[in-house]
N, C-alpha and C positions, 0 to 999 in steps of 0.2 A: 261936501253927501250931504244933507243930513234925514237922519230917520223919525220915524213914527214912534212918539213917545211909548202910548200906552204897551204895559205887554200883550206877551201876541202869545196863542198857542203854539203847544207844537203841527208845524205843517202847516202852518198857516203863513199865506201868500199879500201881501201889502206892497202899495206903493213908496216913494220916495215925495220928495214934495218937488221934485221932477217931475212924477207921472212914471220912474222905471220902479219895474218889476222888483222885489225882493221876496225873503221867504225867512221862517227862523224857524231854531230847530234848538230844542234842548239850552236855551240861552243867547245859540248865534245866528248871526243874521247870514245872510246870502245875498253876494251882487251880482252881476252880470259887469263881463266886462268884453271884448270883443277886440282880438287883433287881425290886423287886415292878411290878405295873399294874393302875389301878383303877379300876374305870365312876365313871362321872357321879359317881350317891349312894356312891361311897367302899368298895365291895363290891370285891372280888378278884377283879378279871383274869384276873392271874398272873403270868409270874418272863422275865424277859429275863436269861439264863446270856449271865455275861463273864468274859475272861477275864482271868487273872494270873499276869502267869511272873520266874519267879527266875532271875538270871545264877549260873558257880559261882563267885561269890561274894556268894550273899548279896544281889542288889541287882534290889530290882523295878525289873524294863523296862519301860515303855510297849506293852502288847502290837501296836498295830499301826505301832511304829517297827520291833520284832521283829521280823512277818509280814513288811514290809514289804521289808525289809533283809536275806532268804532268797530264796535260788535258788527255782523256782520250786517243783522235784518236792518239798526240801525243806519250803515253807511249804503243801502243801498237805496232807501226815504232820502236820506239827504239824494243821492246824485240823482231821484229821479224829481225830486224842489229843485236842484239845479237847475233841467234839463225845461224844467218847465218854468223857470223866468228867462233862462239864455230864448228860448224860441219865442218868448212871447217879446221880449224885452226884439228880438230882431226883425219881429210883424211889426213892430212900432214905430223902426224905425222906417220900413219902407227904405231898405237899402238892397241898392242891387248884387245878384252874385249869389257865392253858395252859402251855406252857412254846416261850421265843422262842431260837431261836439264830442266830446270827452267821455266817456262812460267805462262803468267799470263791466268786467266778466261779468259779473254775475244778474247785472239787469240786461245781457246782451242773450244769457244761454235761460231755458225754461226754466218760471217757478215752480215751487214744490205744488200747487194744485194744476201742472198742466200745463197752462193758459203762459202765451206771452207779455210784455209789456207794449211791443211794439204797433202793434192793432190801437189801445190806444192815445202811441206818440203820434200815430197817423191821423184820429179823430182830429187831437190837436191841430196839429200844423192845416187838416179840411179850416177850423174853429176860425185860429188866422189870415187862412187865408195863405197858408204858403204850402209850397209842391213839398214832397219828401224827393224829389229828382235831387231838387239842390240840397237837400240833407245828408250829409257826412259820417255816417258817425268812423269814430276815430279809437284806438286800442293801442296802444303798445305792441311790441314788437312780443316780450317775454313774456305775452296774455296768449298772446297768439304758441306761440312755441312751446309754453309751457302746458295748457289746457287744454284738456283730452276733445273730446269728439264731439258733447256741448255746444262751446263754445263755437268752436266749427260754425254747427248746423244750426246755430242762431243767428251767424252771422251770415250764412247763405240763403237764411230767409228772411232774413235781413235785406237783405241785394235780391232777392226774387219780391219784397214788395214796392223795390222801386228807390230803396236808398243807397246811397254809396258807401263806398267801405275805403280809411285810409290806414296802414297800421303805423305807428309811429315808430319812434327810435331806432328805427331800420340801421342797420350792421352793428348796432350796441352787443349784437352778445356773439362774434366773431363773425365764422361758419355758421354757424345754425339756421339755418332761414328754411328752412325743410315745408312747414306746417305756413309759412306764411306764403313761399311761392304756389305750396297747394289751394289753399285762399286766391290767387291772384286779383289783389283789392285793387279799385281805380285809384289811388293814389300810394308811395309808399315814401313817406316822409325819411328824410335822410339824418341820423343821426347827428348831431352839432360836431360832437370830438371830430369825429372822419371830416369835416368841413375843417375843423382847426390840424388837424392831422398833415394834412392838401397842405394847408397853407404854410407847416411849419416843415413841409417836403420830402412825404410819404404819399409819393404820386402814385402809388400803386393800385394800392384796397379801396378808394374812391369812384376812381372810373368802373372796377371792374362791379362791385353795386347799381353801378347807374345800368351797366350793360345787362346786367342780371334781371335788372328791373325792367326793362325797355324789352326784354327779352322773354318775357311772362306778362307781358301789356298791360305797364301799372304807369303812371304820366309821374311824374318821379320832383319831388319837391324836396329844396333845402333848406333846414329853417336853421337862424341862430347869426345870421348875416348881419353883423353889427359896422362894417367898413366899406367902403365904396372898392377898396382891392376883394374883397372875400366876393361881393357880389361882380364883378369882372369875373373873376375864377370860372364861377360858376354856371357864368352866362357864353365865358367859350367852353368848359364841357356840352352843355349844351341841355341843360335843367334849365327844364318846362316853369318850373313854379320855386317861390320866394318868396320868405316872413323872416322876421329879424328886427331887432328893433332898430335899423337902419333905413328899413320903408317904413316902421309906423311903428307904434310901443302900443302895446295894449291899452287901452279908454273904452269911454261908453259910449255911445251912441244918442242922435237926438232924437227927440219923440216927437216923431211927426204926424202920426196918431195916434187915439186911444182906442184901447180894445176891453 
């Protein structure tokens, strides 16, 4: 990947040599990669957009650690910039299927001026000719269970505006799923630790969580599938959606049109 050489202002969007959108913030540069998600039968469901961060020295930084080390306002700005480049890069690829976006809890909640960021995102989607019904917000179960009413209200508002909802790392908290069940998201993404435990012989908990998800009307996705054996075991349990290195690694999408 080649970068544009001139220094860039904070919050600036730019294109790399291939025409993909990138962003700059406080000397760091942001890039998009996308990991495919598949149905049980092997057809494509969509892509999860993932952030990649490069610091001033050209070193790749773990996105979670980078975002977690920022002051709250700057973290929200970084989150918005990531969303901008993800949406534009996905739209430029002309790919079929859904797009899932990882969001900070603060992004989904109402900001201090009483406005939501969601209308701005919906306007962007209209500009790049993407349907909000094909965009899914993804947030960890930890955030859902540990935040109060503003987060749940923000997620419900997103759903009312036509966006899909996914809860990531489902099951990582043990038996605490009260707010997640109350939210009733479109998709529950099973934490990879449960897949590994199941393959190691702990065969009770994962099926119980699948049953819970089905009872509240969620589609179930297992992530972290890295072997054919894991894939077949999850298919035997009736899981609908799959994601993992065995099926497809995160990567850039082709630029099919310029926006």
